[in-house]
Structures are given as structure tokens and as C-alpha cells.
C-alpha positions as semicolon CSV with decimal commas, in nm:
position;residue;x (nm);y (nm);z (nm)
1;M;3,202;0,099;4,002
2;H;2,876;0,128;4,188
3;H;2,861;0,499;4,140
4;R;2,900;0,459;3,756
5;I;2,622;0,222;3,710
6;A;2,411;0,444;3,926
7;L;2,501;0,727;3,696
8;T;2,447;0,533;3,393
9;S;2,127;0,398;3,512
10;L;2,011;0,788;3,578
11;L;2,106;0,866;3,220
12;F;1,909;0,595;3,044
13;A;1,632;0,672;3,256
14;A;1,681;1,006;3,135
15;L;1,667;0,915;2,759
16;L;1,418;0,647;2,828
17;G;1,195;0,946;2,976
18;A;1,269;1,174;2,663
19;C;1,155;0,844;2,480
20;A;0,829;0,802;2,649
21;T;0,745;1,223;2,574
22;G;0,907;1,258;2,249
23;S;0,907;0,924;2,080
24;P;0,653;0,879;1,778
25;S;0,580;0,538;1,951
26;S;0,440;0,689;2,262
27;Q;0,132;0,780;2,409
28;A;-0,120;0,840;2,147
29;P;-0,380;1,082;2,170
30;A;-0,724;1,013;2,313
31;E;-0,909;0,993;1,959
32;A;-0,643;0,773;1,842
33;S;-0,715;0,492;2,120
34;E;-1,087;0,538;2,033
35;A;-1,007;0,476;1,690
36;R;-0,800;0,164;1,778
37;A;-1,088;0,042;1,998
38;G;-1,281;-0,006;1,672
39;W;-1,033;-0,200;1,500
40;P;-1,079;-0,595;1,454
41;P;-0,852;-0,835;1,635
42;S;-0,528;-0,912;1,456
43;V;-0,560;-1,159;1,175
44;G;-0,337;-1,427;1,338
45;R;-0,165;-1,707;1,130
46;V;-0,302;-1,675;0,793
47;A;-0,209;-1,927;0,484
48;L;-0,234;-1,771;0,160
49;E;-0,500;-1,935;-0,084
50;T;-0,389;-2,030;-0,416
51;A;-0,631;-2,060;-0,734
52;A;-0,694;-2,396;-0,879
53;A;-0,627;-2,508;-1,251
54;H;-1,022;-2,465;-1,366
55;E;-1,013;-2,123;-1,242
56;Q;-0,763;-2,025;-1,525
57;G;-1,040;-1,832;-1,696
58;Q;-1,167;-1,637;-1,408
59;R;-0,906;-1,408;-1,322
60;L;-0,955;-1,038;-1,304
61;D;-0,666;-0,789;-1,375
62;V;-0,592;-0,586;-1,039
63;G;-0,489;-0,224;-1,004
64;L;-0,348;-0,149;-0,655
65;V;-0,343;0,233;-0,622
66;I;-0,062;0,397;-0,411
67;F;-0,202;0,387;-0,046
68;D;-0,322;0,697;0,143
69;P;-0,012;0,758;0,401
70;G;-0,296;0,854;0,654
71;I;-0,103;1,153;0,752
72;P;-0,326;1,425;0,959
73;E;-0,291;1,761;0,868
74;D;-0,201;1,869;1,194
75;P;0,170;1,830;1,244
76;A;0,158;1,871;1,631
77;T;-0,033;1,490;1,662
78;H;0,215;1,333;1,428
79;S;0,473;1,263;1,715
80;A;0,227;1,124;1,931
81;L;0,075;0,929;1,655
82;G;0,395;0,740;1,587
83;I;0,433;0,914;1,236
84;F;0,729;1,042;1,031
85;P;0,544;1,194;0,746
86;K;0,840;1,128;0,512
87;I;0,887;0,762;0,589
88;R;0,483;0,728;0,606
89;R;0,470;0,871;0,250
90;A;0,728;0,603;0,138
91;E;0,515;0,330;0,343
92;A;0,244;0,404;0,113
93;R;0,425;0,315;-0,199
94;F;0,610;-0,001;-0,037
95;M;0,323;-0,159;0,097
96;P;0,070;-0,199;-0,245
97;V;0,423;-0,352;-0,363
98;V;0,391;-0,611;-0,108
99;L;0,052;-0,712;-0,159
100;R;0,088;-0,713;-0,542
101;Q;0,383;-0,992;-0,498
102;V;0,126;-1,177;-0,251
103;M;-0,162;-1,176;-0,516
104;V;0,094;-1,264;-0,783
105;D;0,214;-1,567;-0,556
106;S;-0,175;-1,658;-0,525
107;D;-0,182;-1,729;-0,891
108;A;-0,537;-1,623;-0,862
109;W;-0,515;-1,297;-1,057
110;G;-0,476;-1,168;-1,431
111;V;-0,213;-0,854;-1,454
112;V;-0,164;-0,707;-1,103
113;R;-0,033;-0,347;-1,124
114;V;0,063;-0,068;-0,867
115;L;-0,069;0,250;-0,985
116;P;0,048;0,578;-0,928
117;E;-0,311;0,761;-0,955
118;P;-0,660;0,576;-0,931
119;D;-0,778;0,411;-1,243
120;L;-1,166;0,391;-1,242
121;T;-1,164;0,173;-1,550
122;A;-0,949;-0,090;-1,394
123;E;-1,132;-0,418;-1,372
124;L;-1,082;-0,455;-0,994
125;L;-0,942;-0,172;-0,835
126;V;-0,799;-0,168;-0,472
127;H;-0,733;0,160;-0,214
128;G;-0,573;0,113;0,103
129;R;-0,500;0,348;0,394
130;I;-0,241;0,344;0,650
131;L;-0,436;0,351;0,985
132;H;-0,115;0,254;1,207
133;S;0,240;0,150;1,128
134;D;0,530;0,069;1,346
135;G;0,745;-0,220;1,469
136;R;0,449;-0,395;1,676
137;L;0,154;-0,318;1,453
138;L;0,031;-0,266;1,136
139;A;-0,340;-0,144;1,061
140;L;-0,488;-0,092;0,724
141;H;-0,851;0,002;0,610
142;I;-0,871;-0,158;0,230
143;E;-1,147;-0,090;-0,026
144;A;-1,152;-0,269;-0,353
145;V;-1,426;-0,203;-0,611
146;D;-1,473;-0,370;-0,978
147;A;-1,543;-0,189;-1,307
148;S;-1,908;-0,250;-1,263
149;G;-1,928;-0,055;-0,918
150;R;-1,934;-0,356;-0,720
151;Q;-1,798;-0,323;-0,382
152;W;-1,584;-0,616;-0,289
153;L;-1,418;-0,531;0,039
154;D;-1,435;-0,245;0,270
155;R;-1,261;-0,343;0,625
156;V;-0,989;-0,280;0,837
157;Y;-0,702;-0,549;0,859
158;V;-0,483;-0,553;1,173
159;D;-0,182;-0,761;1,242
160;E;0,069;-0,769;1,515
161;A;0,440;-0,868;1,485
162;A;0,589;-1,136;1,706
163;E;0,927;-1,145;1,821
164;G;1,009;-1,436;1,586
165;D;0,936;-1,200;1,315
166;Y;1,232;-1,020;1,361
167;P;1,506;-1,003;1,229
168;V;1,315;-1,012;0,887
169;A;1,473;-1,276;0,631
170;A;1,552;-1,168;0,278
171;D;1,241;-1,098;0,097
172;G;1,067;-1,125;0,435
173;E;0,803;-0,931;0,560
174;P;0,679;-0,945;0,941
175;Y;0,323;-0,864;0,840
176;L;0,282;-1,111;0,578
177;D;-0,054;-1,242;0,732
178;L;-0,250;-0,952;0,706
179;Y;-0,134;-0,959;0,328
180;H;-0,240;-1,298;0,299
181;S;-0,582;-1,226;0,478
182;V;-0,619;-0,932;0,229
183;A;-0,565;-1,180;-0,077
184;N;-0,784;-1,451;0,076
185;D;-1,063;-1,207;0,104
186;L;-1,035;-1,077;-0,248
187;L;-1,015;-1,442;-0,401
188;A;-1,320;-1,531;-0,205
189;M;-1,522;-1,270;-0,382
190;Q;-1,369;-1,321;-0,693
191;R;-1,505;-1,707;-0,665
192;S;-1,855;-1,617;-0,548
193;L;-1,892;-1,418;-0,886
194;G;-1,869;-1,700;-1,124
195;A;-1,730;-1,680;-1,477
196;E;-2,044;-1,495;-1,634
197;K;-2,025;-1,192;-1,405
198;L;-1,653;-1,190;-1,422
199;E;-1,679;-1,166;-1,791
200;A;-1,928;-0,877;-1,760
201;V;-1,698;-0,678;-1,560
202;R;-1,424;-0,733;-1,814
203;Q;-1,636;-0,607;-2,079
204;V;-1,762;-0,316;-1,828
205;A;-1,405;-0,224;-1,781
206;L;-1,323;-0,180;-2,126
207;L;-1,610;-0,009;-2,257
208;R;-1,577;0,231;-1,941
209;Y;-1,194;0,297;-2,081
210;A;-1,337;0,370;-2,443
211;S;-1,574;0,609;-2,275
212;S;-1,291;0,776;-2,076
213;L;-1,132;0,814;-2,431
214;S;-1,438;0,965;-2,558
215;P;-1,813;0,939;-2,471
216;E;-1,924;0,887;-2,823
217;A;-1,691;0,569;-2,879
218;I;-1,950;0,369;-2,680
219;A;-2,276;0,550;-2,675
220;G;-2,536;0,295;-2,597
221;Y;-2,343;0,048;-2,472
222;L;-2,345;0,105;-2,087
223;A;-2,618;0,268;-1,875
224;P;-2,596;0,339;-1,495
225;D;-2,758;0,072;-1,280
226;E;-2,975;0,092;-0,940
227;T;-2,656;0,073;-0,711
228;G;-2,488;0,375;-0,912
229;G;-2,267;0,127;-1,095
230;Y;-2,250;0,027;-1,450
231;A;-2,458;-0,210;-1,631
232;L;-2,400;-0,375;-1,983
233;Q;-2,698;-0,271;-2,241
234;R;-2,539;-0,451;-2,537
235;L;-2,209;-0,574;-2,645
236;P;-2,016;-0,438;-2,947
237;A;-1,981;-0,686;-3,244
238;A;-1,673;-0,889;-3,260
239;G;-1,406;-0,749;-3,471
240;D;-1,532;-0,430;-3,396
241;P;-1,287;-0,152;-3,503
242;M;-1,378;0,100;-3,277
243;L;-1,314;-0,154;-2,976
244;Q;-0,974;-0,278;-3,118
245;R;-0,848;0,060;-3,140
246;V;-0,946;0,126;-2,808
247;D;-0,802;-0,170;-2,662
248;R;-0,456;-0,108;-2,855
249;I;-0,485;0,220;-2,690
250;R;-0,550;0,086;-2,333
251;N;-0,243;-0,162;-2,357
252;Q;-0,013;0,119;-2,456
253;E;-0,122;0,266;-2,099
254;H;-0,025;-0,058;-1,960
255;L;0,273;-0,033;-2,098
256;F;0,383;0,256;-1,913
257;I;0,221;0,105;-1,582
258;D;0,441;-0,203;-1,610
259;T;0,753;0,024;-1,644
260;V;0,624;0,195;-1,331
261;D;0,590;-0,146;-1,179
262;E;0,965;-0,211;-1,230
263;Q;1,033;0,122;-1,049
264;Y;0,835;0,061;-0,758
265;A;0,956;-0,296;-0,724
266;E;1,333;-0,139;-0,766
267;L;1,299;0,086;-0,500
268;Q;1,096;-0,135;-0,273
269;Q;1,385;-0,380;-0,259
270;T;1,617;-0,087;-0,197
271;M;1,425;0,039;0,109
272;A;1,306;-0,330;0,251
273;P;1,638;-0,419;0,470
274;T;1,673;-0,089;0,619
275;Y;1,309;-0,064;0,679
276;H;1,276;-0,353;0,842
277;L;1,571;-0,270;1,085
278;W;1,421;0,006;1,175
279;R;1,075;-0,206;1,250
280;Q;1,277;-0,416;1,490
281;Y;1,459;-0,157;1,670
282;D;1,115;0,031;1,721
283;R;0,947;-0,243;1,852
284;E;1,241;-0,350;2,094
285;Q;1,231;0,039;2,230
286;A;0,866;0,055;2,291
287;I;0,831;-0,287;2,457
288;Y;1,128;-0,203;2,685
289;R;1,014;0,162;2,756
290;E;0,660;0,017;2,848
291;E;0,872;-0,238;3,073
292;Y;1,036;0,068;3,242
293;Q;0,732;0,254;3,298
294;R;0,536;-0,025;3,451
295;R;0,838;-0,056;3,678
296;V;0,813;0,289;3,782
297;A;0,461;0,282;3,820
298;N;0,469;-0,017;4,042
299;R;0,754;0,180;4,263
300;D;0,959;-0,112;4,207
301;S;1,295;0,036;4,388
302;Q;1,483;-0,313;4,339
303;G;1,367;-0,391;3,955
304;R;1,351;-0,717;3,813
305;R;1,707;-0,895;3,832
306;G;1,917;-0,772;3,537
307;S;1,707;-0,483;3,473
308;F;2,045;-0,273;3,427
309;F;2,110;-0,467;3,148
310;A;1,750;-0,435;3,028
311;M;1,808;-0,080;3,021
312;Q;2,125;-0,094;2,855
313;R;1,951;-0,304;2,570
314;T;1,723;-0,021;2,571
315;Y;1,951;0,234;2,496
316;D;2,126;0,014;2,249
317;A;1,774;-0,028;2,077
318;Y;1,701;0,358;2,086
319;K;2,045;0,453;1,958
320;W;2,002;0,187;1,657
321;S;1,662;0,277;1,589
322;K;1,767;0,656;1,548
323;I;2,045;0,558;1,332
324;H;1,826;0,354;1,098
325;E;1,532;0,632;1,114
326;Q;1,784;0,874;0,954
327;D;1,885;0,639;0,726
328;L;1,544;0,513;0,622
329;D;1,437;0,893;0,639
330;E;1,695;0,969;0,343
331;M;1,607;0,670;0,185
332;A;1,248;0,714;0,206
333;G;1,308;1,064;0,011
334;G;1,465;0,861;-0,250
335;F;1,163;0,629;-0,273
336;I;0,949;0,907;-0,306
337;N;1,135;1,167;-0,548
338;E;1,418;0,990;-0,716
339;V;1,206;0,864;-1,020
340;Q;1,382;0,788;-1,337
341;P;1,242;0,927;-1,685
342;T;1,071;0,714;-1,891
343;V;1,067;0,690;-2,277
344;M;0,763;0,565;-2,436
345;E;0,650;0,510;-2,803
346;A;0,293;0,547;-2,973
347;S;0,237;0,613;-3,308
348;G;0,559;0,609;-3,445
349;K;0,682;0,886;-3,197
350;V;0,909;0,873;-2,911
351;F;0,798;1,058;-2,580
352;R;1,038;1,146;-2,296
353;L;0,822;1,172;-1,946
354;S;0,977;1,326;-1,670
355;G;0,877;1,455;-1,308
356;S;0,678;1,250;-1,055
357;L;0,542;0,903;-1,157
358;E;0,214;1,045;-1,089
359;S;0,289;1,355;-1,331
360;Q;0,441;1,103;-1,578
361;Y;0,120;0,875;-1,585
362;A;-0,104;1,185;-1,628
363;A;0,110;1,312;-1,929
364;W;0,123;0,974;-2,084
365;R;-0,277;0,954;-2,033
366;G;-0,306;1,252;-2,197
367;I;-0,086;1,199;-2,514
368;L;-0,287;0,851;-2,551
369;R;-0,600;1,060;-2,540
370;E;-0,493;1,311;-2,786
371;I;-0,388;1,020;-2,997
372;F;-0,709;0,868;-3,011
373;T;-0,874;1,176;-3,092
374;L;-0,671;1,227;-3,389
375;E;-0,706;0,873;-3,512
376;T;-1,097;0,871;-3,458
377;G;-1,207;1,216;-3,516
378;L;-1,418;1,189;-3,211
379;P;-1,445;1,471;-2,960
380;P;-1,221;1,414;-2,627
381;V;-1,371;1,406;-2,297
382;V;-1,414;1,780;-2,153
383;E;-1,196;1,772;-1,781
């Protein structure tokens, strides 16, 4: 019996040693540690702020661009940085959907959409970059800019998962406090601007969209300001037929984005259970590995009481993390690649779009611009 325990312990130690050198959650290179040193502390517990009834007219529409996955070009660094590229690319689509739901729950915004590509004419455009993501810590760099060019956010958010965050409940999220913090900061900025400035942002967004269809459509209405943004020079007349046509084209573009939104939401719900289990086992594996390495470093020959069972739990956590990692890797591929064709209608014609969401979006925008050019006779934007 003692020999079997000793042998099993050696096997567990070998597995742990392999984890320590080959697991993506292991030792990060020096440059990664230096980057983390510049991050702010964890956001802690954050309650989501909600809008008051009198703020109904002060709500901008928001575009959340699919996040930058933050994958280094050098594949040799991925393991040490804790990055599975396929999973990270899926996370870049998963996380904006979570932020979207939080912003919807705050009841502080107009329509919040997840965008496959940046829309520089959005009333408020939010970009994110994943700096670190595993079962213990999430770090995101969030930037937000409104249609006038005013910067709302440019900061790093960090959150640490506690033991009580796992297992993740249905519709739960271990890093919900981080998303609450982002939403609260955006809401604080929206409140600080006031109704007049927010209405100006809406007008600039519509005029910039018109300019993206044809610069001649809004000649004289917008001009660059001293900050490199956009300032209103004058407003079109109420009921201006050109702006009505522009608004109709923009609504058709938004119709496609709403269809895309549904696909992102469905894929996120499918991925969430396996993703959260993978995060949980990743956290447990990392904690047990650190405990083991600390005991080895301290030359603790006896180990703490129950250390064998802790090692057994480490092995179980490692085993299940690898199983869920494989499931998640396959599911991540689906999250990235398995996109349904989209059927859209415009000007009495039906269009079937296929390919990635990014290529479908680009194709649909091209179709709408062609329709606008045919209807108005104005020259299109030269790419």
C-alpha cells in the first residue's frame, strides 16, 4: 500500500512538473510580469448602477466591437502567457456579449449592439483588448469614443475570481464585477455630458454615416474641431429628404447587426457552460500547482497533512481541465467559424449573405451603399 502511494505520488509529482513547465497557466516571461506590474488593482465588489427615469432621453446607442484577442505573433510565447489561440479568439467574441447584457441590464443606453467590425459612425463605439484571461484573473483594456471623437474611456480593468465564484451558476459570470465597473464608468461619462451634448453626438453620428455613404450628402454640415474630432456647423432642415433616406439605409444596416447579435448570443449561451468549467478547473489546477511548488521550494519533506489527497485533487483537476479544454477548443472553433448564412431584404430585393460575420457585414454594407448611390445619384465614397 505504502509503495503504491509512493509511486502514485511520484506520478502526480511528474504530472505537476509537466504542468509547471508546459501548462499555459505556468510561468510568464519577464515582459508579461512587467506589464502586469502596471495594471491597476482588482476592481473588487462592484454593484451595477442603473439609470433613473428622468434620464430616458439621454441614452446613446452603443456599438461593442469584437475584442482584440491579444494574441502575440510569436507562437513560442503562447504557452508561457497562458494563451490557447483558438479559445482566446472565441473569448474575444464571448466577452462583448457579456458586456452587452450588463449594459442592457443597467437600462442606461439605447440599443447596444455587438459589431463584427468597427463602425466609426456609431454614437458610442467601445473597443476591448484581452490582456490576460484564465480561471483566476481577467484583465481587459477598454477604450470608448463617441461619434464626435470625444474619448470616454482608455483604461485597464482587472478582476480576480474568488473561490465562491465557482461553480458558475446558470447565466452567471465569475468576472461580473469587471463588467459592472466598465458599464458604470461609461454611465458616469454619459451623465457628465448632459442632454445637449448627447443630442449633438447623435446628430454627428447620423451625419458621419451619411458621409460614409457619400461625402456630398452632408457637405457643409460637419467640420473637424481642434481635437481632431467632429463639430456640427449647422443642422439639416427638419424632414430633410436626404437625411430621411440616410436614416432608412442606416436602419437596414442595423437590422443586419441585430441578426448578428442573435447569433452571437446563441453561440455565447452554447459555449458558456463548458467555458466556465474550464475556467474553474484552470483555477484549481493553478492553485494546487503553486502549493506544490511552494512545498518543494521549502524542502518540506513531510508536507502538510493530507498533502497526498491534495495532490490527487490536483491530478483530478488537471485531468478534467484537459478534457474540458479539448471540448472548449472544439466549441471555440464553432464559435468562430460556424456562422449561419443571413437573408436580408432591401429595395424589394432579397440578398443571401454567407461566409464569416465579418465578410457578411462588409458585403451588406457594400450593397446598401450601392443602393444609396442608385437612389440619389451621388458619387460613392472612394475606398
